[in-house]
C-alpha positions as CSV (number, residue, x, y, z in Angstrom):
1,M,32.6,-120.6,260.7
2,A,31.8,-124.0,258.6
3,E,29.5,-124.9,261.4
4,L,27.6,-121.7,261.1
5,S,27.4,-121.8,257.2
6,T,26.0,-125.6,257.5
7,L,23.7,-124.9,259.7
8,A,22.4,-121.6,257.7
9,R,22.3,-123.6,254.6
10,P,19.0,-125.2,254.9
11,Y,17.3,-122.0,255.7
12,A,18.5,-120.1,252.9
13,K,17.7,-122.7,251.1
14,A,14.3,-123.0,252.1
15,A,14.1,-119.3,251.9
16,F,15.5,-119.0,248.2
17,E,12.7,-121.7,247.2
18,Y,10.2,-120.0,248.4
19,A,11.1,-116.6,247.1
20,A,11.7,-118.2,243.5
21,S,8.6,-119.9,243.8
22,A,7.2,-116.7,244.3
23,G,8.7,-114.7,241.5
24,D,10.3,-112.4,244.4
25,L,14.1,-112.9,244.9
26,Q,15.0,-108.9,245.1
27,G,12.6,-108.6,247.9
28,W,13.4,-111.6,250.0
29,S,17.3,-110.7,249.2
30,Q,16.6,-107.1,250.7
31,S,14.8,-108.2,253.5
32,L,17.0,-110.7,254.6
33,A,20.0,-107.9,254.3
34,L,17.6,-105.9,256.4
35,A,17.2,-108.6,259.1
36,A,20.8,-109.7,259.0
37,A,22.2,-106.0,259.6
38,V,19.7,-105.3,262.3
39,A,20.7,-108.6,263.9
40,Q,24.7,-107.5,263.6
41,H,24.1,-104.7,265.8
42,A,25.5,-105.1,269.4
43,N,22.5,-104.0,271.3
44,V,20.0,-106.6,269.2
45,V,23.2,-109.2,269.4
46,Q,23.1,-108.9,273.0
47,L,19.3,-109.3,272.7
48,L,19.5,-112.5,270.9
49,S,22.0,-114.0,273.3
50,S,20.1,-113.2,276.0
51,P,19.1,-116.2,277.9
52,S,16.4,-114.3,279.9
53,I,14.1,-113.4,277.2
54,T,12.4,-116.2,275.4
55,A,12.6,-116.7,271.4
56,G,9.0,-115.5,271.3
57,Q,9.9,-112.0,272.7
58,Q,13.3,-112.2,270.4
59,V,11.6,-112.1,267.1
60,E,8.7,-109.7,268.1
61,Q,12.1,-107.4,269.2
62,L,13.3,-107.9,265.9
63,I,10.4,-107.6,263.6
64,A,9.3,-104.3,265.7
65,I,12.8,-103.0,264.7
66,C,12.6,-103.9,260.9
67,G,9.4,-102.3,260.9
68,D,7.3,-102.3,257.7
69,E,10.6,-103.2,255.7
70,L,9.6,-106.8,256.0
71,S,6.8,-109.0,254.1
72,E,4.5,-111.2,256.0
73,Q,6.0,-114.4,254.8
74,G,9.3,-112.7,255.7
75,K,8.3,-111.9,259.4
76,N,7.0,-115.5,259.3
77,F,10.3,-116.8,258.4
78,L,12.0,-115.0,260.9
79,V,9.6,-116.5,263.7
80,V,10.5,-119.9,262.0
81,L,14.1,-119.1,262.9
82,S,13.3,-117.8,266.4
83,E,10.9,-121.4,267.4
84,N,14.2,-123.0,266.5
85,R,16.8,-120.8,268.3
86,R,18.3,-119.8,264.7
87,L,17.8,-115.9,264.6
88,Q,21.7,-115.4,265.3
89,L,22.1,-116.9,261.7
90,L,20.5,-114.4,259.5
91,P,23.9,-112.7,258.5
92,E,25.0,-116.2,257.2
93,I,21.4,-117.1,255.7
94,S,21.4,-113.6,253.9
95,H,24.9,-114.8,252.4
96,Q,24.0,-117.7,251.5
97,F,20.8,-116.6,250.1
98,D,22.4,-114.0,247.8
99,I,24.8,-116.6,246.2
100,L,21.9,-118.5,245.3
101,K,19.9,-115.8,244.0
102,A,23.7,-114.7,242.2
103,N,24.2,-118.3,240.4
104,R,20.4,-118.6,239.7
105,E,20.7,-115.2,237.6
106,K,24.2,-115.9,236.1
107,A,25.6,-113.3,237.8
108,I,28.6,-112.7,239.6
109,D,30.3,-109.8,241.4
110,V,33.9,-108.8,240.3
111,E,36.2,-106.3,241.9
112,V,38.9,-104.7,239.8
113,T,41.7,-102.6,241.6
114,A,43.6,-100.8,238.6
115,A,46.7,-98.9,239.0
116,L,45.1,-96.2,236.6
117,E,41.6,-94.6,235.9
118,L,40.0,-96.9,233.4
119,D,37.4,-95.2,230.8
120,A,34.4,-96.5,230.2
121,G,35.6,-98.1,227.1
122,Q,37.9,-99.9,228.9
123,Q,35.8,-101.3,231.6
124,Q,33.3,-102.3,228.8
125,M,36.0,-104.2,227.0
126,L,37.1,-106.1,230.2
127,S,33.4,-106.4,231.5
128,D,32.5,-108.2,228.0
129,A,36.0,-110.4,228.3
130,L,35.2,-111.5,231.8
131,S,31.6,-112.0,230.9
132,A,32.6,-114.7,228.2
133,K,35.2,-116.3,230.5
134,L,33.1,-116.5,233.6
135,E,30.1,-117.5,231.2
136,R,28.3,-114.9,233.6
137,K,26.7,-111.7,233.8
138,V,29.3,-109.1,235.3
139,N,28.9,-106.7,238.2
140,M,31.9,-104.8,238.2
141,Q,33.5,-102.6,240.8
142,V,36.3,-100.5,239.9
143,R,39.1,-98.8,242.7
144,L,42.6,-97.1,242.0
145,D,45.6,-98.6,243.9
146,K,48.7,-96.3,242.7
147,S,50.7,-99.4,244.8
148,L,50.4,-101.6,241.6
149,L,52.6,-99.3,239.5
150,G,50.8,-100.8,236.9
151,G,48.3,-103.4,235.4
152,A,44.9,-104.7,237.4
153,V,44.3,-107.0,239.8
154,I,40.9,-108.8,239.2
155,R,38.7,-110.5,241.9
156,A,35.9,-112.5,240.6
157,G,34.5,-115.0,243.5
158,D,37.5,-117.3,244.4
159,T,39.6,-116.3,241.2
160,V,42.1,-114.0,241.3
161,I,44.0,-112.7,238.5
162,D,46.8,-110.6,239.2
163,G,48.0,-108.5,236.0
164,S,49.7,-106.2,238.2
165,I,53.4,-104.9,237.8
166,R,53.9,-105.1,241.2
167,G,52.5,-108.9,241.4
168,R,54.6,-110.0,238.2
169,L,57.7,-108.5,240.0
170,A,56.8,-110.5,242.9
171,K,56.9,-113.5,241.1
172,L,60.1,-112.5,239.3
173,A,61.8,-112.2,242.8
174,E,60.5,-115.2,243.8
175,S,61.9,-117.3,241.0
176,L,65.2,-115.9,241.5
177,H,65.4,-116.7,245.2
178,S,64.3,-120.3,244.7
């Protein structure tokens, strides 16, 4: 995967810089996500990997499938990708673009897995605390997992905070066995 991310990085940066200068980060994010979703469909993967179909034909088909959802600039971006035989990188380009967008907007997606339902007040307190700690706007998703017994597990990017009872018991068991 490192190779794909390395190949996709310059395209994601170029798209991001253009979108930022045009003031259309959200529009580009949506267009790239759409193109990436289409590019991952089984029939389209087969189309993009077919040696008998020219790059021009591939991009024409991809643009036709996406329809009017793509702007002219988005279509031109896909043409550049096809000329360089990089259409298969669309999912990774979209992912990297969204990371750059989140960094620009100082936002982070946080997943909270809790043993019990959190009320609105608890969610707001947790969101405020995470926002202060991470120095970013927090977009929080909460889901329930009864197997935690109590507490919560918080995932924010590469950071994992395990405040669950199950996690604490596992750490205790590990320390007793060592």
